[in-house]
N, C-alpha and C positions, 0 to 999 in steps of 0.2 A: 446582588452577587450570588452566584451559585456556590454550593458547598463542594469542596474538592472531593474526589473519589475517596471512599474509605479504604483503610488498609485491608490487606488480604484477610479473608475470613472463610469460614466453611459455608458451603451452600446448604440449603435446608435438607438436601438429600444426604449430607454427610461428606460429600467430596469437597476438596479444596478449590476455591475459586482461582482461576488461572490469572497470572499476570498477563496484561494485554500490551503488546508492543506493535507499533505501526512503523512500517518502513517507507520513508519518504525520499524524494529525490526528483531530479529533472526527468524529462522524457528520455528514455534510452540510457539512463544512468547505471542500470544493472539491477533494478529492483526485482524483476521477475526471476532473474538468474539466482539472486540471493535467496529469494523465497524457496526456490526449488532445492537449493543446498540445505537450508535450514530444515526443510521438511524431512530430510533424511539424516539429520545430524544427531537427533536425540529422540528417545521414546517419550520424553516429557514434553515435546514440542509439537504443536499443531499449526498449520499454516492456512491462510485464506488468501488466495490469489485474486487479482482484479478480474471481474467478470467481463473481460474484453469481448468474448464471443457474443454476449448479449448486445453489446453496443454495436457490433459490426453486422449483426443479423437479429433484429428484435423479433423476428418471426421464426426463430430457431425451434425445431421440434422439441417438445418438452421431454425432460428426463423422467425416469420412473418416480423419482423422489420430489419432483417439482411440478407446480402448476404453471400454466402459461398465462401471463398477464395480458390485459387487453391491448396494451401498446405493442406487445410482441406479436399479436395476431394481425395487426394492421400496419406495422411500421416497416422500416428498411434499415439501411446502414447509417445509423445516426452519427457514428464517428466520422465517416466520410463526408456526410452532409455538413457536419460542424466545421471541418477543415475547409471544405469547398466554399461555404457561405456562412462564416461565423456570425456576421451581423444578424442573420436570420435564425440560425440553429444553435448558437452557443448556449443560450439560456435553456432551451429545450433539452439539449444534450446533457447539460450539467445537472439538471433536475433528474433526468432519467438515470444518469450515472450514479448520483447520490442514492436514489431509491434502490437501484440494483445492488449497490454496495451494501446497503442496510440489509437487504435480503440475504446476501452472501455471509455477512458477519453475524447474522442471527442463527446460523446453522449450529447445531449441537457439536460439542467436541467429540472427537473419536473416542471409542470405548477405551482404547489404550491410554489416552491422555487423561481421561476421566479418573482412571485408577491411580494416576501419578500423585506423588506427595508434593511435587514441585511443578505443576503444570504451567506452561507458557503458550500463549496464543499469539501468533504473528500475523499481522494484516498488511497486505500490500496496499499502502495508503490508508489513512484514517478518514473519517467522515469530515474532518476539518481541513482536508486538502481538497476538497470539491466545491471528545478527543480521547484518543487513547491515552492511557496513563504514562506510558514510556514511548520514546521515539528513537529510531535509528535513522540517521541522515547519511545518505550516500553522496559523497562529494565527487563531482565529475565536471571538469571544465567543459564549457559549451561546445568547443570544437570536437572533443571526444564524443560528446553526446550525438552530435550531428553525424560523425563517422559511424557510430554504432547504429544509429537510426537508419542510415543508408544501407549498412551491411545486413541488417536483419530483414530488410525488404518488406516491411508491412505496408501494403499498398496505400492504405489511408494516410500514412504519414509522409509520403514521398514529397509532398509539396510544402512541408513545414519550412519556413524561412529561419535563418540563423537568428534574426532579430527576436523571433518568438521564444526561442530557447534562452536567449540572453535575458529576456524579461522574466521568464520563469525562474531562472537562476537567481536573479536579484530578489524575487519574492521569497524563494526558499531561504536565502541568506537572512533576509529581514525577519522571517518567521522563526527559524530554528537556531540561527547562530547569534544574530545581534539582538533578538527579542524586541524589535522595535515595531513589529506589526501589531495593529490593534486587534485584539481578539474579543470574543463574546464574554469571556469570564477571566478574571485576573489569575486564577490558579493555573490556567493553561500556560502562562508564561513561566511557571515553575516546574513544568514537566521535565524530567531528566532526559537528556539527549546524548546519544553516542554517535559520533561522526566517523564514518569509515571512508578512507581514501581509496576510491575505486578507479583512479586515473589509469592504473595498470590493469589490463584485462585479466580478470581472475577466473573466468570460465575455463575449466580444465586444468587450472593451476592448483594442484593439491596443497602445496605449502601455503599459498595465499588464502585458500579457502579455510584451511585449518586455523590459520592465524585469525581470520574473521570470526570463526566459530568460538575460539577461546576468548576473544575480546567480548563477544556478545554474551557468553556464559558469565563472565565476570561482571559485566554490566547488569545483567538481569538479577544476579544474586546480591548485588550491592545496593539495590534500591527496595 
């Protein structure tokens, strides 16, 4: 059995170690929208979005601060390949997605958040969805996820069947709500979870967004 993550302490540099919060939910539940909102909500908060661009084009031109991996030099649209032929590409995609997520989550905090007395780092999905200490769960009925998925028009997702979303919903419920999913370590079943009802579209809804932000602030401070 692994030892649970230790309580917050100071880094060897003297800065406070951030609380780490992962945002989980079905495809098109609103995770990316929530991440964008949280990134602007507090100077104490830093966000790490899913590296979807890497998955859709693994040969993307490298950024100034990044090195190009071998798979990026020779690959293609792994997300599309996975949805088109999951029996062939699901394992390959999942491994690549996990590794690219690790790369993204290992990036340093922004200087602003490093100076904070109460730093928080939000991740759009944790490594255990492909663990962070705390989790936000966005609840969204499968029909609404399908509607949003269609509306946002991401080409790779247009062939996703409702059955797939329903299965993902059940998995998330077993994992985060009922705690019946078998995990690698027992302590992961004791990770605090805050569930947000995103059945109502909150993008552009200032009152709804502010309500979420306040709930998240209370949640983070309570653990």
